[in-house]
Steps between C-alpha positions, in 0.01 A plus 500: 500500500833357391804643676873522429808482706879482427805349686847610397807314564856619437659804361399860440453418133210263606354780719526735208314265276224448749473881558455539119222230512343687779505818309346348193229338701432815684436669160225229455351580846681199663800468738716213594519444868643232742208350684574144352279330750175621341589580143360317205818553290839512648798604292843373596804684358766235583874507562751219433824667619568230760357171604338669798316740261355196315394344825334833619298513181391131528403558872301806426303331214418195718397729792256701270355176367447370851341810645327622193396185304300697234792722411625502146879546508692649218878472512752694309865616557827328509407183662208458264745557208753249621271217610147544343394136531591487858315812582194393287472185704442689825152519649255763369748628230292586195769682293873508485620807296842548367688835533395592150130502601559750792418808288156352418430383853257782594277422202507131587417569861220728401360227279523240782335724742223590272260797543429633848835389653583673822826636653652308784757722662644413845546769759827676454584363158859633521581472134247785428690741720782508243513445128705235344616548143681228297750669257694194409468127482704193425880444537781424252739385772560135582600484864567147601239509776211676336200342315332830430643579146355171383149592614503873444689501162744764376528857631228733370457863584195732502587811284573802707216706369251225605655488846487877538129503398421229756698686774309825419170322514569322827627815667192695367280238669642569834777247536787646701737207450568309178712180510688436180526130463683259254637153487847660423438877534868579446482370151222743413529629140739232369238388253375832397575687175675729554655331803400649839614466857342503845669829575347642177159374602522661833601829348192474276245417756593696805321816392194290411487386852385841632486481872516116512822327591660216302630178664738269319487115525819294490809637323776274358836627627669375180284750308529782755760764406608823660257707292199297604611504872540882488153547339301271728677624816461867405146502371245666711221286333654148551463337842828450683457121504740303280494111484775318315508139366841421664440126540852438641833657588742212428652547155521123462134448580399790278689322210312178593179704473582625160524861626767757425570832657628382837487604864736788453269666255195441721690646795585811307137546390367460852764741642412763239120460573570543872722799447251676270184396680593472870152410619412259215395144565736266327382151456618186305408152400749230597507119470629273770622147432547520126649167365884508549487774777771421744524624861760746380262629224224539757740680730570749212134558458425542858788738551408703199141537614609604863749761388280643222271802541205271425203564726351162452483222244280225381652153546413212264599146611612351166219304328571265217295608188426259211678586176762730647879451475533464876213248512713209401786581741540322828347710783614570848325313794168648586600562856799710385290713264244560769757586751672749278189658395390540866835668594452755210135566599614582859769740364234664268260547787781663713588730202137596452450582863817705520388701194165576646641600838728755330182658374337554839395853555516590116217627305454343159241509214277200498201372303197360686469127401257345744244577763535293821302472825790664678516784251669474165815379328715733284797423272793735489703559190776294650264202535430509871150398594392716795185431720350827610216535764299748303492633140236703338641478145342223288688223341734603208565839655843631596565610862785589724578244764730525790677167576456402868611155615665239281431154624579153358252466209315812586546889476276740687462877438255784463360703217608855536367664178 
């Protein structure tokens, strides 16, 4: 019987899309899995945020074609939108679908699989432990480094009533955590009539979540005001885990990036989140080695990150993207970019370890996300993954976990309720 599998790359919006496909196929008696080595049809939801993202997609497609020569590979997502001919020329690719075709992908997959297709679901399947819900797509900004608006299109929001209905359905089917995803979540509602806002959406859907908790994807500090900070930090339904798209701390580099707002505003937002939610995980995206970044600019960024209440951050080594404003500018030497990114990643790891060590001995709510030979893995509201030696609760369920030892790259604990 034909079998289906999916491989996601990139952001939470991609995860939410694949989650939606899985739900639609589930309604047809099928499920998407991730056993690419023996699946007849392999779906690739691609990313093109960086050059490395492109390379990862190409490497995966070639690996599937070598190891599973009979596989039919269907590619969609941002890379497929940006370079469809390049993707179509790769081995075993039978279809390259634009972003506009994503909504109809489950029907197309069901047709490719034909009657009698079977589910291929790898052990663990972590995406099924939590629900992902895309509430916004596209972006109207034109940051100098970013290709995504060109492949995702303008900002588009799902009406609040539809989001609330989806949240209610997911919670009713047993999901205890629902991740709200968007390409530019902070601009939610700009395109709606009447105009909406992320804060308004959260007010509308929190009661629909029932006993489930909500987790937010990345927030733009330029669109984060005191009212939104107070709401998300004080809500008993929203996970205390807030990730900001900072990108840099040097005012000069931020101007080169085409971003407004500045480091002082970001610092004020972070300080307010820490004051109102003392145990929250505070993350950020930052770019090292942007064209024109001087040693002094980098020093500003490094100093800002070190002094900030951030508990970790994701570091992107600048990657030239075709068609962007920064793409035509002279870049820094590769060795300089690599060294700066490496220095920031060391700092991020130290921040993360320090945060987790402060939680040792604490009891926190967590959702069971995976079963392991050594027990289980649970995810706390403030985004700490904890390995526990035993856990009777099934995946998706909420438990109480006591944080034990925080080690580099690993946190150990025990389920207490």
